[in-house]
N, C-alpha and C positions, 0 to 999 in steps of 0.2 A: 388423794382427795383434791378436788378442784376448789380453790379458795375464792374463785370469782363468783360462784353461785351459792346462794343460801341453801342449806340442806333442808329438804322438806321432811316433815314429821314421818311420812310414810316411808321415807328412805332410812331414817334413823332407827325406827322400831321394827326391824325386819322379823324379830322373833314374835311379833304380835300379828303376823299375817293371818287373815281369816277372822280376826277379832275386831270388832268395830270400836276401837279405842277413841276415835274422833267423835263418834256418836255418843259413847259413854261420857266423854268429857263434856260434850255439849249439854247433855241432860243434867249433869252436876252443876255446870255453870248457870244453867237456866234457873235452878233452884237457889243458888247463891245470890244471883242478881235479883230474884224475886224478893228475897228478904232484905238485902242491903240497899235496895233502891229507896227504902223508907229511911230518911235521915235519923229517925229515932232508934233504928236497929243497926245503924252503921257506926263506925268509929274510924280513927285515923288509919288503923291497920287495914280495914276493908276498903277505904278510899285508895290507899296505896295498892292494894290487891287489884282493884278495878283498873288502875293505871297500868299495872303489869300485864293484865289480861289484854288490854288494848294494844300494848307494845308487842305482845306475842302474836297478835293478828297482823303486824306489819312485817311481812316477809323480807323486806329490804333491810330492815334494821333490827331484826329479831335477835334478842339475847337468849331467850328461852322460848319454848312453845307451851301451849295450854296444858298438854298432858304432863309435862315436867313440872309446871307450876302447880297444878292440882295435886299431883302425887307428893310434892314436897310440902304441901299445906293440909294434908288430910286430917290431922288432929284438930286444927283450927276450924276446918269446914265441918267436921263431925260435931264439934262443940256448938257451932252456929246452928246447925240443924236441930240438935237436941234442945238447945235453949229456946228455939222457936217452934218446937213440935212438928218439924217437917219429916215425917216418917218416910214418905216417898223419896225425899232427898237422901235420907240415910240409906235406903235400899240401893239407890243409884250409886252412891258413894262406895258402898260395900262392893258392889259389882265392879266398879272402876278399880278399886284397890286389888281385888282378887284376880281380875283379868289383865290389868294393864300397868299396875305400879310395881 
């Protein structure tokens, strides 16, 4: 492994070839952000989550990527979607879990 270059998600998740995990992740994140952009629906956990997503976008200083972040927080995301009645978000999350996590 070359330590000089950050590993791209598509290089890490070779078993997911042919599955649009990046697209699935983007759909879930879109629904998460749609809910937590409202300060009344956010809390310190979700504010930290937003910061971690932003850091995952920074390929130079990446600690984790979006897929890993989403897969490690599925229970919290599911609870958020259920609490706010986001059925479409729940469907996207289920697909992400089944295909990519």
